[in-house]
C-alpha positions as CSV (number, residue, x, y, z in Angstrom):
1,M,1.9,-2.7,-89.4
2,S,5.5,-1.3,-89.6
3,A,5.1,2.4,-89.1
4,P,3.1,4.2,-86.3
5,L,-0.1,5.7,-87.2
6,M,-0.4,9.4,-86.7
7,G,-1.8,12.5,-87.8
8,T,-5.3,14.3,-87.5
9,Y,-7.9,14.2,-90.6
10,N,-11.1,16.0,-90.7
11,H,-14.0,14.6,-92.8
12,V,-17.5,14.7,-93.4
13,M,-20.0,11.8,-93.0
14,D,-22.8,11.8,-95.4
15,P,-26.5,11.1,-94.5
16,K,-25.9,7.5,-95.5
17,G,-23.1,6.8,-92.9
18,R,-20.3,7.0,-95.5
19,M,-17.0,9.0,-95.0
20,S,-13.7,9.0,-96.3
21,F,-11.1,7.2,-94.4
22,P,-7.7,8.6,-94.9
23,T,-5.6,7.1,-97.5
24,K,-2.4,7.1,-95.6
25,L,-4.1,5.4,-92.4
26,R,-6.0,3.1,-94.7
27,E,-2.5,1.8,-96.3
28,L,-0.9,1.7,-92.8
29,L,-3.7,-0.4,-91.5
30,G,-3.7,-2.6,-94.4
31,P,-6.2,-4.8,-96.0
32,G,-8.9,-6.4,-93.7
33,F,-8.5,-3.6,-91.0
34,V,-11.3,-3.9,-88.2
35,I,-13.4,-1.2,-87.0
36,T,-15.0,-1.8,-83.7
37,I,-16.4,0.2,-80.6
38,S,-14.1,2.0,-78.3
39,L,-14.6,2.7,-74.3
40,E,-14.1,6.4,-74.8
41,G,-17.2,7.2,-77.0
42,C,-15.4,6.8,-80.4
43,L,-14.6,3.9,-82.9
44,V,-11.3,2.2,-83.1
45,A,-9.5,0.8,-86.3
46,Y,-7.1,-1.9,-85.9
47,S,-5.0,-3.6,-88.5
48,A,-5.6,-7.4,-88.9
49,D,-2.6,-7.9,-86.7
50,E,-3.6,-5.7,-84.2
51,W,-6.8,-6.9,-84.0
52,E,-5.6,-10.4,-83.5
53,K,-3.6,-9.3,-80.7
54,F,-6.3,-7.6,-78.9
55,T,-8.8,-10.5,-79.5
56,E,-6.1,-12.8,-78.0
57,K,-6.1,-10.6,-75.0
58,L,-9.8,-10.6,-74.6
59,A,-10.1,-14.6,-75.1
60,S,-7.6,-14.9,-72.5
61,L,-10.0,-13.7,-69.9
62,S,-12.5,-15.7,-68.1
63,G,-15.7,-15.0,-66.4
64,A,-19.0,-13.6,-67.0
65,K,-17.8,-9.9,-67.2
66,A,-14.9,-11.2,-69.7
67,R,-17.7,-13.2,-71.9
68,Q,-19.6,-9.7,-72.1
69,A,-16.7,-7.6,-73.1
70,I,-15.8,-10.1,-75.6
71,R,-19.4,-10.2,-76.9
72,K,-19.6,-6.5,-76.9
73,F,-16.3,-5.8,-79.0
74,S,-16.7,-8.9,-81.5
75,S,-20.6,-8.3,-82.2
76,N,-19.7,-4.5,-83.2
77,A,-16.8,-5.3,-85.0
78,F,-16.6,-5.3,-88.8
79,I,-14.2,-5.0,-91.9
80,P,-14.9,-2.1,-93.9
81,E,-14.9,-1.9,-97.7
82,A,-13.8,1.2,-99.4
83,D,-15.7,2.6,-102.6
84,K,-14.0,4.1,-105.5
85,Q,-14.0,7.3,-103.8
86,G,-12.3,5.9,-100.5
87,R,-15.3,6.1,-98.5
88,I,-16.4,3.5,-96.0
89,L,-19.8,3.0,-94.7
90,I,-20.3,3.1,-91.0
91,P,-23.3,1.0,-89.8
92,Q,-25.6,2.8,-88.0
93,N,-25.0,1.1,-84.5
94,L,-21.5,2.0,-84.6
95,R,-22.6,5.9,-85.9
96,E,-25.0,6.0,-82.6
97,H,-22.3,4.7,-80.2
98,A,-19.5,7.4,-81.3
99,G,-22.2,10.0,-81.8
100,L,-21.2,10.4,-85.5
101,S,-23.4,12.5,-87.7
102,H,-21.6,14.9,-89.9
103,D,-18.1,16.3,-89.0
104,V,-15.8,13.6,-88.2
105,T,-12.1,13.7,-87.2
106,V,-10.0,10.4,-87.6
107,I,-6.7,10.2,-85.6
108,G,-3.6,8.1,-85.9
109,N,-2.8,6.9,-82.3
110,L,0.2,4.7,-82.8
111,N,-1.0,1.1,-83.4
112,H,-4.7,2.1,-84.1
113,A,-6.8,4.7,-85.8
114,E,-9.7,6.4,-83.9
115,I,-12.6,8.0,-85.5
116,W,-14.4,10.7,-83.5
117,D,-17.4,13.2,-83.9
118,T,-15.3,16.4,-84.2
119,E,-17.0,18.2,-81.4
120,R,-16.7,15.0,-79.0
121,Y,-13.2,14.9,-79.9
122,E,-12.4,18.6,-79.4
123,E,-14.2,18.2,-76.0
124,A,-12.0,15.2,-74.9
125,N,-8.8,17.0,-76.0
126,A,-9.8,20.2,-74.2
127,K,-10.2,18.3,-71.0
128,F,-6.4,17.2,-71.0
129,S,-4.4,20.3,-71.0
130,D,-0.5,20.6,-71.8
131,D,0.1,20.6,-67.9
132,E,-2.1,17.8,-67.3
133,L,0.1,16.0,-70.0
134,T,3.5,17.0,-68.5
135,E,2.1,15.8,-65.0
136,A,1.0,12.3,-66.6
137,L,4.5,12.0,-68.3
138,D,6.3,12.7,-65.0
139,E,4.0,10.2,-63.2
140,L,4.8,7.5,-65.9
141,A,8.7,8.2,-65.7
142,F,8.7,9.1,-69.3
């Protein structure tokens, strides 16, 4: 993946769990991209290369909690296949994890994409004001 993933795309999920995945993000992620759960109540999509980096970090951990984390991410991961309309099918367990039902927001987030229930995304964004962003960047010496 050479270019950063960015942008916000609003889509609708049909009752069968199919949704359009933005063409631009799909092209940047490349064939064989992986979708799995996120810790923030959304789904995350990694290019094959980024997924490999992520799983290498996970695999380097040891202990019971590490095994649980590896199991959780791996067992919920899948490689989506787009139909002729560019829609992908999100499995029921992942729809439930992310609270996806109808209105869906897909965002590019530099090295991955995120799939959010639109209402949940708007709530998460509203909790982080511009002042908090400025403060966070100052703390990070950005």
